[in-house]
N, C-alpha and C positions, 0 to 999 in steps of 0.2 A: 816661173808660174807663181802668181800671186796668191798666197793663202789669206783668206779673209775671215779674220775672227771678231769682226765689229759685232758688239752687243753681247760677246761672250764675257764670261767671268771666270778668273782663273786664281787659285792659290799654289803659291811656290813656296815649299818649307825650306828653310835655310837659305833665303832668297836674297840675303843681304850682300854677299860676296862671292867671289869665284864662278863657279858653274852655275850655281843658282841665279846669281845676279844676271849672267847672260841669258839664262832662260827666261827670267822675267821681262827683261828688256825685249827680247826677241818676240815673245807674245804680245807684248804691248805695240810694238812696231807694226803688228799685223791687225791691231785693233782691239785687243782684249783689255778689259779692265783687270789689274793684277793686285792681288793681296801678297805683300811680301812679308812673310813670317821670319822672325829672327829671335834670338834668345838673349844676347848679350851686348852686342856691338850697336848701339842706337845711332851713332854717327854713319857707320856704314850702311844701315838700312835707309836713313834718310837720304844718303847719297844715292843709292839705288832708286829710290822713289823720285828724286830729282832728275836722275837720268831717264827714267819712265816718262816723266812728264816732258822733258826735252825732246823725247822721241814722238810726242804727240798723244801719248797715252794718259791713263788714269791710274794712280797707285793708291793703295791703302796699306798702311804699315801697320802689322799686328805682332805684337810681342808675346811669345808663348814658348815655355819650356815643355817641349814634346814628350819629355820623360816623365811628365806629371799629367795623368789622364784627366784630372780636374782642369788643368790648363788647356789641355786640347778641347775639352768640352767649351771652355770660356771662349777660346778663339772662334769655334764654329757658331756659338751664340752671337758673337759680334758679326760675323760674317752674314748669318740670317738677318740681323737687324739692318745691317749696311745694303745687303742684296736679297731683299725678299723674293725676287724672281728665281733665285736659286743659284747653284754653283754648276759650272759646265766642265771645268778642268781642273784636276789635281795633279800637282807635280810633287812627288815626294823626294825631295833632295837632301833634306838635313840628314847628317850622319856624325856618328862618334864612334869611339871604341878604344880598346887597349892595344897599344902596339908593343908586344913583348914576344919572346920565344914562347911556344907552346908549353914548354916544360915549366914555365915561370908563371903561367897563369893561374890564378885562383878561381874559385867558384864565382866569387863577386865579380872578377874581371870578365868571365864567361857570360854570366847572367846579364851583366849590364850591356855588353856589346850586343848580345843576341836580341835584348830587348829594344835597345835604342834603334838598331838598324833594321830589324825584322818585325818584331812585336809592334812596333810604332806604326809601320805601315798598315798593318791589320787594323789597328784602332782607327787610323786616318780613313781608310776606305770604307769601313762600317758607318764612320760619322758623316763623311762626304756623301755616301749613298743616300742619306736622308735629304739632302740638298738637291741630288740630281733627279728631279721628278721626271724629266723627259730623256734619260739617259746622259752620258758624260764620258769624258776621256780621262784616263788615269795613267801616269807614266811613274815609274819607280827608277832612280839613278842607282845603278850597281857600279861594279868595277871588276876588273880582270881577276882580281883576287878570288872571286867566286869559282874560278876553274883552274887558275894557275898557283903554284906554290910561290909565294913571295916572302921573304925573310922577315920574321916578327909580325906577320900578317895573319897568323893562324885564326885568331878569334874573329877578326873583321872580315877574313875572307869566308869563313864558315857562315858569318851572319848574312853575308852578301849572296852565299848559294841558298840559304833558306829564303832570303828576300825573292830571289828569281824563282824559286819553287812555289812561293806564295803567289806570285804573279800569274803562274801557270794555272794554280787551282782557282783562284778567284776568277780569272778570265772566263774559265769554263762555267763556274757557278752562277756568275752575274751577267753573261752574255745575252741571256733572255731579257734582262732589264735595260737593254741598250747601253750597258756599260762596256767599254773597251779598255782593257788593262794590259799594259805592256811595260817593258823595262828597256832602258839604254844603259849599255856598260862602257864605260869611257876607259880609254888607255890612260898612259901617264899624262897628266895635265899639271902644268906648273902652276899651283895655287897655294894659298897659306896652309892647306891641310898637309902638304908635303913637308912642312916645317917640323912636323912631330916625327919625321923618320930620321934617325941618325946617320943613314946611309944615303940621305936625299941627293947628294951631287952624284953619287954612283948611278942612282936610278935613272935621273934625268940624262947623265951622258951615255949610258948603256942604251937607254931608249932612242935618242937621237941618232945614234949609230945604227941600231937595228931596226928601226921604223923604215918600211919600203917607200913609203910617201915621202921621206926625206925631213920630215920636222915632228915635233911633238903635236900632240892633239891639242887644240886650244878651246876654252870654254865656248866660244861661239860655234865650233864644230859640232859639240854636243847638243847646243841649243837648237841647230838646224835640225837636228835629227828628231829631238822632242817636237819641234813644230810640225814635222812631217807625221809624226805619230798621233798627234791631236787634231790633224786635219783630216778632211773628207778623202784625201788621197790615200789614207791608211784604212779606210773603212772595213776592210777584211782582214786586218792585221790584229790578231787576237793572241794574247798569251806568250808573245815572243820576246826575246832579249836580243836587242840590235846592237852589235858591237861598233864602236866608233874609235878606232885606234891606228889609222893609216897602214892597216896590214901587219901590225906587230905581232898580233896573236896567232897569225897563220904560220909563222915560222916556228920551227922545232926549238 
């Protein structure tokens, strides 16, 4: 079934690589104009923009460090200048955090991780809401660490739990404004983010063996579910976290 996003505008944070890139391209393939947010890798962001163009879409590359509220404001100011008609879709994908055992976390580690993964989502929604004059679709990208204990993932897992809780609360609070807010929780996806895990190979190998679907989740799998969530097909889906992991998380 074709999802038609022609005439829609979308912002994908952390859209230069991995899952964010796949989401940006998928939305563009269906007709959306996509703003690709990034913070460091200009080359990767431009490559994503080129892929969007090759897919027949229109891309806008926007550099902004989301950890800085002033930069977030600058990003939305630019979007308002480029798209005076407003914003239709927000995908909050950018994430960071400290990968350490819980007993080694400092208060700074904890505050940084909670702020960048949950606090920034709140700020993005507050600001995007001002551009979504006739309603809009918002999706946060979470992970299985919100519900499952993963070695050295305590801070990030807790921040993802907070993110999913925010999704539920905001979905209820803003539904009357025709804003639909949901989350997608990805299983193990082999992206650059896994490079920061010292036990990366074990994670990948274990997931490949234990995933009922017989393969790892790919960025495109996550992007397809995001596409569903921002489409009219999901018009009555509010405040939910949809897991995309090939059945991995249903096993004990």
